[in-house]
C-alpha positions in Angstrom: 34.0 -96.4 -25.7 34.2 -92.6 -25.1 31.6 -89.8 -25.2 32.1 -86.0 -24.0 29.8 -83.4 -22.3 30.9 -80.0 -22.5 28.9 -78.0 -19.9 29.2 -74.1 -19.6 32.0 -74.3 -17.0 33.4 -77.6 -17.1 34.6 -80.5 -19.4 33.5 -84.2 -19.0 34.6 -87.1 -20.6 32.4 -90.4 -20.0 34.5 -93.5 -20.6 33.2 -97.3 -20.7 35.6 -100.3 -20.6 35.0 -104.1 -21.0 35.4 -105.6 -17.6 36.5 -109.2 -16.7 34.0 -111.0 -14.6 35.9 -111.6 -11.6 37.8 -108.2 -11.6 37.6 -106.4 -8.2 40.3 -103.6 -8.6 41.5 -101.9 -11.5 44.1 -99.1 -12.4 43.1 -96.2 -14.4 46.0 -95.1 -16.6 46.2 -91.6 -18.2 48.7 -89.5 -20.2 47.8 -86.0 -19.8 48.9 -82.3 -18.9 47.3 -79.0 -18.0 46.8 -76.6 -20.9 48.4 -73.3 -21.4 44.8 -72.0 -21.4 44.6 -72.6 -17.8 47.7 -70.4 -17.1 46.3 -67.7 -19.1 42.9 -67.9 -17.4 44.4 -67.8 -14.0 46.5 -65.0 -14.8 43.7 -62.9 -16.0 41.8 -63.4 -12.7 44.9 -62.8 -10.8 45.5 -59.5 -12.5 42.0 -58.3 -11.0 43.9 -58.0 -7.6 46.0 -55.2 -9.0 48.8 -54.0 -6.6 47.0 -56.1 -3.7 48.0 -59.5 -5.4 51.0 -60.2 -3.1 48.6 -59.6 0.0 46.1 -61.9 -1.3 48.7 -64.5 -2.2 50.1 -64.4 1.5 46.5 -64.8 2.8 45.7 -67.7 0.4 48.9 -69.5 1.5 47.9 -69.2 5.0 44.4 -71.0 4.8 46.1 -74.4 5.2 46.2 -77.3 2.9 42.7 -78.7 3.6 40.9 -75.4 2.6 43.4 -74.7 -0.4 42.8 -78.0 -1.6 39.0 -77.7 -1.3 39.0 -74.5 -3.1 41.3 -75.8 -6.1 39.1 -79.0 -6.3 35.8 -76.9 -6.4 37.3 -74.6 -9.3 37.9 -77.9 -11.4 41.8 -77.3 -11.7 42.5 -81.0 -10.8 41.1 -84.0 -13.1 38.2 -85.5 -11.1 37.5 -89.4 -11.3 34.1 -90.8 -10.9 32.9 -94.3 -11.1 29.2 -95.4 -11.9 27.7 -97.2 -9.2 24.2 -98.4 -9.0 23.1 -95.8 -11.6 24.9 -92.7 -9.6 28.3 -91.3 -10.1 30.5 -91.7 -7.2 33.7 -89.7 -6.7 36.8 -91.5 -6.4 39.8 -89.3 -6.4 41.6 -86.9 -8.7 44.5 -86.4 -10.5 46.5 -83.1 -9.2 47.7 -80.3 -11.3 50.7 -81.4 -13.3 51.6 -78.1 -15.3 51.7 -77.5 -19.0 55.2 -78.2 -20.0 55.0 -82.0 -20.6 52.5 -84.8 -20.9 52.8 -86.8 -17.6 51.9 -90.6 -17.1 49.5 -90.9 -14.1 47.9 -94.1 -12.5 45.0 -94.1 -10.0 43.8 -97.3 -8.1 39.9 -97.9 -8.3 38.0 -100.4 -6.2 35.3 -101.7 -8.7 31.6 -101.6 -7.7 29.6 -104.8 -7.9 27.7 -105.1 -11.2 26.2 -107.8 -13.2 27.3 -106.6 -16.5 30.6 -106.8 -18.1 31.5 -103.0 -18.4 33.2 -100.3 -16.3 31.9 -96.7 -16.5 34.2 -93.7 -15.6 33.9 -90.1 -15.8 36.7 -87.5 -16.0 35.8 -83.9 -15.1 37.7 -80.6 -14.9 37.2 -76.9 -15.5 36.6 -75.7 -19.1 39.7 -76.2 -21.3 42.0 -77.0 -18.1 43.3 -80.3 -19.1 44.6 -82.0 -22.2 44.5 -85.7 -22.3 46.3 -87.7 -24.8 45.6 -91.3 -23.7 43.3 -93.3 -21.1 43.3 -97.1 -20.4 42.5 -99.5 -17.8 44.5 -102.2 -16.4 42.7 -105.2 -14.5 46.2 -107.2 -13.9 46.9 -108.4 -10.5 49.8 -106.4 -8.6 53.1 -107.8 -9.2 55.7 -108.3 -6.6 58.3 -105.6 -6.7 61.7 -104.9 -4.9 62.0 -101.5 -3.7 65.3 -99.7 -3.1 65.8 -96.2 -2.1 68.7 -94.7 -4.1 70.9 -92.3 -2.0 71.7 -88.7 -3.2 75.3 -88.9 -4.0 75.6 -85.1 -5.2 73.6 -82.1 -5.7 74.8 -78.9 -7.3 73.3 -75.7 -8.2 73.9 -73.7 -11.7 77.0 -72.1 -10.1 78.4 -75.7 -8.7 77.4 -74.9 -5.2 76.8 -78.2 -3.0 73.0 -78.2 -2.2 72.6 -81.8 -0.7 71.9 -80.4 2.7 68.6 -78.8 1.2 67.6 -81.8 -0.5 68.5 -85.0 1.3 65.6 -84.8 3.8 62.0 -84.0 4.2 62.1 -80.8 6.3 61.8 -77.2 6.5 64.9 -76.6 4.6 64.2 -76.0 1.1 66.3 -75.4 -2.1 64.9 -72.2 -3.5 65.1 -71.2 -7.4 64.0 -67.6 -7.6 65.4 -67.1 -11.1 64.5 -68.5 -14.3 67.5 -70.7 -15.4 68.2 -71.8 -11.8 69.1 -75.7 -11.8 69.5 -78.5 -9.4 71.9 -81.1 -10.9 71.5 -84.4 -9.2 73.5 -87.7 -9.1 72.1 -90.9 -7.3 73.8 -94.1 -6.3 71.8 -96.5 -8.5 71.1 -100.2 -7.2 72.9 -102.8 -9.1 71.0 -104.4 -12.2 69.8 -107.9 -12.2 69.2 -110.3 -15.0 66.1 -111.5 -13.6 64.5 -108.1 -13.1 63.5 -104.8 -15.0 64.6 -101.5 -13.3 62.5 -98.5 -13.2 63.4 -95.2 -11.7 60.9 -93.1 -10.0 61.8 -89.7 -8.7 60.3 -88.9 -5.4 60.4 -85.3 -4.7 58.3 -82.7 -2.7 58.0 -79.0 -2.7 55.8 -76.1 -3.8 56.2 -73.1 -6.3 55.0 -69.4 -6.0 53.4 -67.5 -8.9 55.7 -64.4 -9.2 53.7 -61.6 -10.7 53.9 -57.7 -10.5 50.4 -56.4 -11.2 49.3 -52.9 -10.7 46.0 -50.8 -10.3 43.3 -51.2 -7.8 41.7 -54.5 -6.9 38.4 -55.5 -8.7 36.7 -56.7 -5.7 33.1 -57.4 -7.0 34.8 -59.5 -9.9 37.2 -61.4 -7.3 34.3 -62.2 -5.0 32.7 -64.4 -7.6 35.5 -67.0 -7.3 34.4 -68.0 -3.8 31.6 -70.0 -5.6 32.6 -73.6 -6.9 33.1 -73.6 -10.7 33.5 -69.9 -11.3 37.0 -70.2 -12.7 35.6 -72.7 -15.4 32.9 -70.3 -16.5 35.4 -67.5 -16.5 37.5 -69.7 -18.9 34.6 -70.0 -21.2 33.9 -66.3 -21.1 37.6 -65.4 -21.9 37.2 -67.9 -24.9 34.3 -66.2 -26.2 36.0 -62.8 -25.8 38.9 -64.2 -27.8 36.9 -65.7 -30.6 34.9 -62.3 -30.9 38.1 -60.3 -31.3 39.2 -62.8 -34.0 36.1 -62.5 -35.8 36.1 -58.7 -35.8 39.7 -58.7 -37.3 
């Protein structure tokens, strides 16, 4: 069972699943991506920095991961998950931003609350129009034993054939940078031998970050930008932009 609740600055989906009597844990499975509208909203907001955008970007990056994550979560960019416990919604965790290019399969482990009924109630919430969700499911199955093998990086080359293994082989401060559109990293791994009694799955484990390369001009609109210190303001701005676009279309 699913219902939705569209607040002014956020989108919420309420989910109810049947629940086995003895289930203590569950795995929430979703297939989703961020919307292109989120990119549009962030771009419109960042444009108000004008020529000071790069200075702000450097300052924002210096906040540290904890403060950055607090702001991002407060603005509804990730997809938050809550569970209903004793009549109150309890925050569980969130799915991080995955970008708008392709749908991603995402899984979250959930400890189930004690209950007398046979249902599980969950809530998904994000900033207005920030996510596109294609599928949601729940898995109550017991964890299965798996054999984990780390596949060695056999080769890594960039778009010009240069060897970039040194930059990608270890989790360190040596990064392979891709500053231009079309830059590539072509990777080959030594796969473990297949077995008749097992099914193989390959998971790419990577770490990195990206920068928004923008070239805005003009003076910063400080009064407008200060609004985004308040949680949820980006979602409200998304709704405002949508109304403006709808009004433009109506006038045509």
